[in-house]
C-alpha positions as CSV (number, residue, x, y, z in Angstrom):
1,X,-129.3,-107.4,-84.6
2,X,-130.4,-105.5,-81.5
3,X,-128.5,-102.4,-80.6
4,X,-125.8,-102.8,-78.0
5,X,-124.8,-99.9,-75.7
6,X,-122.7,-99.4,-72.6
7,X,-121.1,-102.8,-73.0
8,X,-118.7,-103.8,-70.2
9,X,-115.5,-105.8,-70.4
10,X,-116.9,-108.5,-68.1
11,X,-120.1,-108.9,-70.1
12,X,-118.1,-109.3,-73.3
13,X,-115.8,-111.9,-71.8
14,X,-118.8,-113.8,-70.3
15,X,-120.4,-114.0,-73.7
16,X,-117.1,-115.0,-75.4
17,X,-116.4,-117.7,-72.8
18,X,-119.9,-119.1,-73.5
19,X,-119.0,-119.5,-77.1
20,X,-121.2,-116.7,-78.4
21,X,-119.4,-114.6,-81.1
22,X,-120.6,-111.4,-82.7
23,X,-119.9,-110.5,-86.4
24,X,-118.1,-107.3,-85.3
25,X,-116.1,-106.1,-82.2
26,X,-115.0,-102.5,-82.3
27,X,-112.6,-102.0,-79.4
28,X,-111.5,-98.4,-78.7
29,X,-110.2,-96.3,-75.9
30,X,-107.3,-95.0,-73.9
31,X,-106.7,-98.2,-71.9
32,X,-105.0,-100.8,-74.1
33,X,-105.1,-103.5,-71.5
34,X,-108.8,-104.5,-72.0
35,X,-108.6,-104.1,-75.8
36,X,-105.7,-106.5,-75.9
37,X,-107.4,-109.0,-73.5
38,X,-110.6,-109.2,-75.7
39,X,-108.6,-109.3,-78.9
40,X,-106.3,-112.0,-77.7
41,X,-109.1,-114.1,-76.4
42,X,-110.9,-114.1,-79.7
43,X,-107.6,-114.9,-81.6
44,X,-106.9,-117.8,-79.3
45,X,-110.4,-119.3,-78.9
46,X,-112.7,-118.7,-81.8
47,X,-110.8,-121.0,-84.1
48,X,-109.1,-124.3,-83.5
49,X,-105.3,-124.2,-83.9
50,X,-105.4,-126.2,-87.2
51,X,-108.0,-123.7,-88.6
52,X,-106.0,-120.6,-88.0
53,X,-103.5,-120.8,-90.9
54,X,-106.3,-120.3,-93.5
55,X,-109.0,-118.5,-91.5
56,X,-107.3,-116.0,-89.3
57,X,-106.0,-112.7,-90.8
58,X,-104.2,-109.9,-88.9
59,X,-104.0,-106.5,-90.6
60,X,-102.7,-103.1,-89.5
61,X,-104.6,-99.9,-90.1
62,X,-101.4,-98.1,-91.2
63,X,-100.8,-100.7,-93.9
64,X,-104.3,-101.3,-95.4
65,X,-107.4,-99.3,-96.2
66,X,-111.1,-99.9,-95.4
67,X,-111.8,-101.6,-98.7
68,X,-109.1,-104.2,-98.1
69,X,-110.5,-104.9,-94.7
70,X,-113.9,-105.4,-96.2
71,X,-112.6,-107.7,-98.9
72,X,-110.9,-109.9,-96.2
73,X,-114.1,-109.9,-94.1
74,X,-116.3,-111.0,-97.0
75,X,-114.2,-114.0,-97.9
76,X,-115.6,-117.4,-97.0
77,X,-113.9,-119.6,-94.4
78,X,-111.9,-122.6,-95.6
79,X,-112.9,-125.9,-94.0
80,X,-114.1,-124.1,-90.8
81,X,-117.4,-122.7,-89.5
82,X,-116.1,-119.1,-89.4
83,X,-113.0,-116.9,-90.0
84,X,-111.4,-114.2,-87.8
85,X,-110.2,-110.9,-89.2
86,X,-108.3,-108.7,-86.7
87,X,-107.4,-105.1,-87.5
88,X,-104.8,-103.5,-85.3
89,X,-103.9,-99.8,-85.1
90,X,-107.3,-99.0,-86.6
91,X,-106.9,-95.4,-85.5
92,X,-104.6,-95.0,-88.5
93,X,-107.4,-95.7,-91.0
94,X,-108.0,-92.6,-93.2
95,X,-111.4,-93.4,-94.6
96,X,-114.0,-95.7,-93.1
97,X,-116.8,-95.4,-95.7
98,X,-116.4,-98.9,-97.1
99,X,-116.4,-100.3,-93.5
100,X,-119.6,-98.4,-92.7
101,X,-121.3,-100.0,-95.7
102,X,-120.0,-103.5,-94.6
103,X,-121.3,-103.0,-91.1
104,X,-124.9,-102.6,-92.4
105,X,-124.7,-106.2,-93.7
106,X,-121.8,-108.0,-92.1
107,X,-120.8,-111.5,-93.0
108,X,-122.3,-114.1,-90.6
109,X,-119.2,-116.3,-91.1
110,X,-116.7,-113.7,-90.1
111,X,-115.7,-112.3,-86.7
112,X,-114.2,-108.9,-87.4
113,X,-112.2,-107.3,-84.6
114,X,-111.2,-103.7,-84.9
115,X,-108.7,-102.4,-82.4
116,X,-108.6,-98.6,-82.1
117,X,-106.2,-97.6,-79.3
118,X,-105.4,-94.2,-77.7
119,X,-108.6,-92.6,-78.6
120,X,-112.1,-93.3,-79.9
121,X,-114.3,-92.7,-82.9
122,X,-114.9,-89.1,-83.9
123,X,-118.1,-88.1,-82.1
124,X,-119.4,-86.6,-85.4
125,X,-119.5,-90.0,-87.1
126,X,-122.9,-90.9,-85.6
127,X,-124.0,-93.1,-88.5
128,X,-120.7,-95.1,-88.2
129,X,-121.2,-95.6,-84.5
130,X,-124.8,-96.6,-85.0
131,X,-123.8,-99.1,-87.7
132,X,-121.2,-100.7,-85.4
133,X,-123.7,-101.0,-82.5
134,X,-126.3,-102.6,-84.7
135,X,-123.7,-105.0,-86.2
136,X,-122.1,-106.2,-83.0
137,X,-120.1,-104.8,-80.1
138,X,-118.8,-101.2,-79.6
139,X,-116.6,-101.2,-76.5
140,X,-114.8,-98.2,-75.0
141,X,-111.8,-99.2,-72.8
142,X,-111.4,-96.3,-70.3
143,X,-108.5,-95.6,-68.1
144,X,-108.9,-97.0,-64.6
145,X,-109.2,-94.2,-62.0
146,X,-106.6,-94.1,-59.2
147,X,-109.3,-94.7,-56.6
148,X,-110.3,-97.9,-58.4
149,X,-106.8,-99.4,-58.7
150,X,-107.0,-101.2,-55.3
151,X,-110.2,-102.9,-56.4
152,X,-108.6,-104.0,-59.6
153,X,-105.5,-105.4,-57.8
154,X,-107.7,-107.2,-55.2
155,X,-109.8,-108.8,-57.9
156,X,-106.8,-109.8,-60.1
157,X,-105.0,-111.4,-57.1
158,X,-108.2,-113.2,-56.1
159,X,-108.6,-114.7,-59.6
160,X,-105.1,-116.1,-59.2
161,X,-106.1,-117.9,-56.0
162,X,-104.1,-115.6,-53.8
163,X,-104.9,-112.9,-51.3
164,X,-103.5,-109.4,-50.5
165,X,-103.8,-107.1,-47.5
166,X,-105.0,-103.5,-47.9
167,X,-101.6,-101.9,-47.2
168,X,-99.9,-104.1,-49.8
169,X,-102.7,-103.2,-52.3
170,X,-102.1,-99.5,-51.8
171,X,-98.3,-99.9,-51.9
172,X,-98.6,-101.4,-55.3
173,X,-101.2,-99.0,-56.6
174,X,-99.1,-96.0,-55.5
175,X,-95.8,-97.4,-56.9
176,X,-97.1,-98.7,-60.3
177,X,-100.0,-96.4,-61.1
178,X,-102.8,-96.8,-63.6
179,X,-100.8,-98.4,-66.4
180,X,-102.6,-101.7,-66.3
181,X,-100.2,-103.6,-68.5
182,X,-97.3,-102.7,-66.3
183,X,-99.4,-103.3,-63.2
184,X,-100.4,-106.8,-64.2
185,X,-96.8,-107.6,-65.2
186,X,-95.6,-106.6,-61.7
187,X,-98.5,-108.6,-60.0
188,X,-97.6,-111.6,-62.1
189,X,-94.0,-111.3,-60.9
190,X,-95.1,-111.1,-57.3
191,X,-97.5,-114.0,-57.6
192,X,-95.0,-116.2,-59.3
193,X,-92.7,-116.0,-56.3
194,X,-95.3,-116.9,-53.7
195,X,-94.9,-120.3,-52.1
196,X,-97.9,-122.7,-52.7
197,X,-98.4,-123.0,-48.9
198,X,-98.8,-119.3,-48.4
199,X,-100.5,-117.5,-51.3
200,X,-100.7,-114.1,-49.6
201,X,-99.1,-110.8,-50.6
202,X,-97.7,-108.8,-47.7
203,X,-95.8,-105.5,-47.5
204,X,-92.6,-107.5,-47.1
205,X,-93.3,-109.4,-50.2
206,X,-94.0,-106.2,-52.1
207,X,-90.7,-104.7,-50.9
208,X,-88.8,-107.9,-51.9
209,X,-90.4,-108.4,-55.3
210,X,-91.2,-104.9,-56.6
211,X,-88.6,-103.0,-54.7
212,X,-91.1,-100.6,-53.0
213,X,-90.0,-99.9,-49.4
214,X,-92.8,-100.7,-46.9
215,X,-91.5,-97.9,-44.7
216,X,-90.6,-95.2,-47.2
217,X,-93.2,-95.0,-50.0
218,X,-96.1,-92.9,-51.2
219,X,-98.6,-94.8,-49.0
220,X,-96.6,-94.2,-45.8
221,X,-96.1,-90.5,-46.8
222,X,-99.8,-90.0,-47.2
223,X,-100.4,-91.9,-43.9
224,X,-98.0,-89.5,-42.2
225,X,-99.7,-86.5,-43.7
226,X,-103.2,-87.7,-42.8
227,X,-102.1,-88.2,-39.2
228,X,-100.0,-85.0,-39.2
229,X,-96.9,-86.9,-38.2
230,X,-94.4,-84.2,-39.0
231,X,-91.3,-86.2,-38.0
232,X,-92.2,-89.3,-40.1
233,X,-93.3,-87.1,-43.1
234,X,-89.9,-85.3,-43.1
235,X,-88.1,-88.6,-42.6
236,X,-89.8,-90.0,-45.8
237,X,-89.2,-86.8,-47.8
238,X,-85.5,-86.8,-46.9
239,X,-85.3,-90.5,-47.9
240,X,-86.7,-89.7,-51.3
241,X,-84.4,-86.7,-51.6
242,X,-81.4,-89.1,-51.3
243,X,-83.1,-91.8,-53.4
244,X,-84.9,-90.0,-56.3
245,X,-85.6,-93.3,-58.1
246,X,-87.7,-94.5,-55.2
247,X,-90.2,-91.7,-55.6
248,X,-90.7,-88.2,-56.8
249,X,-93.0,-85.2,-56.7
250,X,-94.5,-86.2,-60.0
251,X,-95.9,-89.4,-58.5
252,X,-96.9,-88.0,-55.1
253,X,-98.8,-84.9,-56.4
254,X,-101.6,-86.9,-58.0
255,X,-101.9,-89.1,-55.0
256,X,-102.1,-86.2,-52.5
257,X,-104.4,-84.2,-54.8
258,X,-106.8,-87.2,-55.0
259,X,-106.8,-87.6,-51.2
260,X,-107.5,-83.9,-50.4
261,X,-110.0,-83.6,-53.2
262,X,-112.0,-86.5,-51.7
263,X,-111.5,-85.1,-48.2
264,X,-113.1,-81.8,-49.3
265,X,-116.0,-83.9,-50.6
266,X,-116.2,-85.8,-47.3
267,X,-116.8,-82.5,-45.5
268,X,-120.1,-82.2,-47.4
269,X,-121.3,-85.7,-46.3
270,X,-124.7,-85.6,-44.7
271,X,-123.4,-87.6,-41.8
272,X,-119.7,-86.9,-41.3
273,X,-119.6,-88.9,-38.1
274,X,-120.4,-92.3,-39.7
275,X,-117.5,-94.1,-41.4
276,X,-120.0,-96.2,-43.4
277,X,-121.9,-93.2,-44.7
278,X,-118.8,-91.3,-45.6
279,X,-117.6,-94.3,-47.5
280,X,-120.9,-94.4,-49.4
281,X,-120.8,-90.6,-50.0
282,X,-117.3,-91.0,-51.5
283,X,-118.4,-94.1,-53.5
284,X,-115.7,-96.2,-51.8
285,X,-115.8,-100.0,-52.0
286,X,-115.7,-100.5,-48.2
287,X,-116.1,-98.6,-45.0
288,X,-112.4,-99.4,-44.2
289,X,-111.4,-97.2,-47.1
290,X,-113.0,-94.2,-45.4
291,X,-110.8,-94.5,-42.3
292,X,-108.2,-92.0,-43.6
293,X,-110.9,-89.5,-44.5
294,X,-112.4,-89.7,-41.0
295,X,-108.9,-89.1,-39.6
296,X,-108.4,-86.3,-42.1
297,X,-111.6,-84.5,-41.0
298,X,-110.3,-84.5,-37.5
299,X,-106.8,-83.2,-38.4
300,X,-107.7,-80.6,-41.0
301,X,-110.5,-78.1,-41.3
302,X,-112.5,-77.7,-44.5
303,X,-110.8,-74.3,-45.0
304,X,-107.3,-75.7,-44.6
305,X,-108.2,-78.5,-47.0
306,X,-109.3,-76.0,-49.6
307,X,-106.1,-74.1,-49.1
308,X,-104.1,-77.3,-49.5
309,X,-105.8,-78.1,-52.8
310,X,-104.9,-74.6,-54.0
311,X,-101.3,-75.1,-52.9
312,X,-101.2,-78.5,-54.6
313,X,-102.2,-76.8,-57.9
314,X,-99.5,-74.1,-57.4
315,X,-96.8,-76.7,-56.8
316,X,-98.0,-78.8,-59.7
317,X,-97.6,-75.8,-62.0
318,X,-94.2,-74.9,-60.6
319,X,-93.0,-78.5,-61.0
320,X,-93.9,-78.1,-64.7
321,X,-91.8,-75.0,-65.0
322,X,-94.6,-72.4,-64.7
323,X,-93.5,-69.3,-62.7
324,X,-90.6,-71.3,-61.4
325,X,-87.2,-70.3,-62.8
326,X,-84.9,-72.5,-60.6
327,X,-86.5,-74.3,-57.7
328,X,-85.8,-78.0,-57.9
329,X,-88.6,-80.6,-57.5
330,X,-87.3,-81.9,-54.1
331,X,-87.4,-78.3,-52.7
332,X,-90.9,-77.9,-54.0
333,X,-92.0,-81.1,-52.3
334,X,-90.5,-79.9,-49.0
335,X,-92.3,-76.6,-49.4
336,X,-95.6,-78.5,-50.0
337,X,-95.3,-80.8,-47.0
338,X,-94.4,-77.9,-44.7
339,X,-97.4,-76.0,-45.9
340,X,-99.8,-79.0,-45.4
341,X,-98.5,-79.9,-41.9
342,X,-98.2,-76.4,-40.5
């Protein structure tokens, strides 16, 4: 079989939906969401419901060894074209020698799915990796970067025959973060409550369904900082001081660091006066997304931006207890906002 490299989630799902199944799927990486989606699809679609009792086996890496997995994979299907063997928690397998031998000549009547979460194959096991790639699919499920969360949200909502405005997208991204399983769960909750005649997610819907204030949230705090609105920024910080469950320094620091890091990069754009070119320079999905960076370049100098990034690192260290004997998180946040805006 031809070697397969750099396989994407969408290409795997397209192939599966067309009814093409590989002998081996090795699914690894830090993001469990895509691993679960591929594994669940195979479990639900490769075999007919009446075929699963005798032809679908689920094993756990903490309970079996590689030889037992190979024995299961080499069995013949019973009254079915193929069988499915799913190995979960494969990261707990101690020795993979038997699997490596199997991969060199996998059974054509078995679909073997190996789920290796929270990590990936040891880079020194090149022959093992090569064997997987030649036998079937080797897929690495990587964490979605914060900057890509809005695109993920928009696409997910679109697939559910609904729409969402940019502010609502950012509100959800800031509130939930990059845990895709939790993010999808919250989106499903929001979508479930939408009336059939109006399938659009607005800031008010986000506030009602997720509990994220459309006026006092990370998105609005960043907006106030970008526009150097001292009054509103302090108003939001005071709100979070009184409502710590609504937001904290631990969720805002990554968001602010990401913004000012990108702003620093924007200053090096060949054409800082063009919103479209700045968006392309920052690899943003649309020119609209560069609007805040255009405003930031007007309100902050490159030198000030560099100093803010340094301050963010300092506050981050202090929030983790480094060189900080007793300053509480809320005071550190006030110190940071004051430094940024003055």
